Structures are given as structure tokens and as C-alpha cells.
C-alpha positions as CSV (number, residue, x, y, z in Angstrom):
1,M,9.2,9.4,41.4
2,K,10.7,8.7,37.8
3,Q,7.4,6.3,37.3
4,T,4.9,9.5,38.2
5,F,7.0,11.8,36.0
6,L,6.8,9.4,33.2
7,I,3.4,8.7,33.5
8,L,2.9,12.9,33.5
9,L,5.2,13.0,30.4
10,I,3.0,10.3,28.4
11,A,-0.5,11.8,29.4
12,T,0.5,15.4,28.4
13,T,1.9,14.2,25.0
14,L,-1.3,12.8,24.2
15,L,-3.3,15.5,25.2
16,V,-1.4,17.8,23.4
17,A,-1.8,15.4,20.1
18,C,-4.9,15.0,20.4
19,N,-5.4,19.0,20.6
20,R,-3.6,20.2,17.8
21,T,-5.1,22.6,15.1
22,S,-5.0,21.1,11.3
23,Q,-3.2,23.1,8.9
24,Q,-2.5,26.9,9.6
25,S,-3.8,29.2,7.3
26,D,-1.1,31.0,4.7
27,I,-4.0,34.1,4.2
28,N,-3.2,37.6,6.5
29,V,-5.8,37.2,9.0
30,D,-5.6,41.0,8.3
31,L,-7.8,40.5,5.3
32,I,-10.7,39.1,7.6
33,N,-13.3,41.8,8.1
34,N,-16.4,40.5,9.9
35,P,-18.3,43.1,11.6
36,N,-20.5,40.4,13.5
37,S,-20.5,41.4,17.8
38,A,-22.3,39.9,20.6
39,E,-25.3,41.9,19.2
40,G,-25.9,40.4,16.2
41,Y,-25.1,40.8,12.3
42,D,-24.6,44.4,11.0
43,T,-26.6,44.2,7.9
44,K,-25.7,47.1,6.6
45,E,-22.4,45.5,5.8
46,P,-22.3,42.9,2.7
47,M,-20.9,39.7,3.8
48,P,-19.7,36.6,2.4
49,V,-22.1,33.5,3.5
50,M,-20.7,29.7,3.3
51,A,-23.4,27.4,2.2
52,F,-22.1,23.7,2.8
53,D,-24.3,20.6,1.1
54,C,-24.0,18.9,3.9
55,D,-22.1,19.8,7.4
56,L,-22.0,15.4,8.6
57,H,-20.4,12.2,6.4
58,D,-20.9,8.8,8.0
59,F,-17.7,6.5,6.3
60,G,-19.6,3.6,7.7
61,R,-17.3,0.9,8.6
62,I,-13.7,1.0,8.2
63,S,-10.4,-0.8,8.9
64,Q,-8.2,0.3,11.9
65,G,-5.3,1.9,10.5
66,E,-7.5,3.1,7.1
67,S,-6.6,6.4,6.5
68,I,-10.0,7.9,4.5
69,S,-11.0,11.3,3.5
70,Y,-14.2,13.5,2.3
71,S,-14.6,16.7,0.5
72,F,-17.3,18.6,1.9
73,H,-18.7,21.2,-0.8
74,F,-19.5,24.7,-0.4
75,L,-20.8,27.8,-2.2
76,N,-20.1,31.3,-1.0
77,R,-24.0,32.7,-1.3
78,G,-22.9,35.8,-0.1
79,K,-22.1,39.3,-1.7
80,R,-18.4,39.3,-1.0
81,D,-15.3,37.6,-1.2
82,L,-14.9,34.4,0.9
83,V,-11.9,33.8,3.0
84,I,-11.0,30.9,5.3
85,S,-8.8,31.6,7.5
86,G,-8.4,28.1,8.9
87,C,-9.7,24.7,10.3
88,S,-8.9,23.3,13.4
89,A,-10.3,19.4,14.3
90,T,-11.1,17.5,17.8
91,C,-8.2,15.4,17.8
92,G,-4.8,14.7,15.9
93,C,-6.4,12.2,13.8
94,T,-8.3,14.8,11.8
95,V,-7.2,17.0,9.5
96,A,-8.1,19.4,6.9
97,D,-7.3,21.0,3.5
98,Y,-9.0,24.3,2.4
99,P,-8.5,27.1,-0.2
100,R,-6.4,29.3,0.9
101,G,-7.1,32.2,-1.7
102,R,-10.4,34.2,-2.4
103,I,-13.1,32.7,-3.5
104,A,-15.6,34.8,-5.4
105,P,-19.9,35.7,-4.6
106,G,-21.3,32.8,-6.3
107,D,-17.8,30.5,-6.6
108,D,-17.4,27.2,-4.7
109,G,-15.2,24.9,-3.3
110,Y,-14.3,21.9,-1.1
111,I,-12.9,21.2,2.1
112,T,-11.3,17.8,2.4
113,V,-11.1,16.3,5.6
114,T,-8.8,13.1,6.2
115,F,-9.1,10.8,9.0
116,N,-6.8,8.3,10.5
117,S,-8.0,5.2,12.1
118,Q,-5.0,3.9,13.5
119,G,-5.1,3.0,16.9
120,K,-8.8,3.9,16.8
121,T,-11.6,1.3,17.6
122,G,-15.3,1.6,17.5
123,Q,-17.7,4.8,16.7
124,Q,-15.3,8.1,16.1
125,Y,-16.9,11.3,15.9
126,Q,-14.6,13.8,14.9
127,E,-15.7,17.6,14.3
128,V,-13.7,20.1,12.2
129,T,-14.4,23.8,12.9
130,V,-14.2,26.2,10.1
131,S,-13.5,29.7,10.6
132,S,-13.4,32.3,7.8
133,N,-15.2,35.9,7.5
134,A,-18.2,34.5,6.6
135,Q,-21.5,34.8,8.2
136,P,-21.4,33.0,10.6
137,S,-18.0,33.1,11.0
138,K,-17.8,29.8,12.2
139,N,-19.0,26.2,10.7
140,V,-19.1,22.6,12.1
141,L,-18.0,19.9,9.4
142,K,-19.0,16.3,11.5
143,I,-17.3,13.0,10.4
144,V,-18.5,9.6,11.8
145,A,-16.6,6.2,11.4
146,Q,-16.9,2.5,13.1
147,V,-13.3,1.7,13.1
148,L,-13.4,-2.8,13.2
């Protein structure tokens, strides 16, 4: 009985650790006004557009235990201020740092994704979902690495 409880406790802890959201936003979510719906985009309303130079970065081969970062560059190509409400990663080994203020039309910024390879081996694939008031409201950034 004690062994079963201990195994369940460890499994639950591991699941929670790998499903945590990276850094929550300091931005009040009331600032985000996205008129998108299941029917599509309301073209009457000007929206920010978050355009990334690329959405995938391959770190190549790295040593286990190494913590590596990559900064994804983006531009607000829309007609309204861009506000990033948060970034969530597929695993607790990956976190993202992002601008906490408004990004004016024509301005740019960076989302820095950091991957900690401690305890990882082999091919690793991680995703970070960026939520904002842009059209589309979610962008997915991907990183890959071969952990030796």
C-alpha cells in the first residue's frame, strides 16, 4: 500500500513539473481585446499582427545538463498595439521570457526561450505557445536539440 502511494505521488509530481506554464504575465488581461471568434476574423477592427522571422530553432548537439537559450525576433506588422499575455511551454524544462509592455505597430521585440537539458537524453522537441491580442491570437515557437 505504501509503495503504491509513493509511486503515485512521484508520478503526479513529474506530470505537474512538466506541464507548468512558464512565467505568467504582469499585464492585466483586460487590456487584451481580440474580436476573433470561431467564425473568423472581424476585418472592421484593426488588429496587431505578430510576425516572427522564424518559429523553429535547432540547437544541434548539446551536452546533458547544459542550459541554452535562443531569442526569437518578432515584429508587430499590425495597426494596433501588441500585448503578449503569456507564454506556456510543453515541459517545465523550457521557459520563455517576453516583453511585458505594449509593442507599437512597426516595433519589434524578442521572446527568449531557455531549455535546460538536465536529465534529458536523445532528440528533444519543445514548444512554447505565445498568447497575445494579435491575429492569430496564438503562435507556436519550437526548439529542437540532440542531448548527448
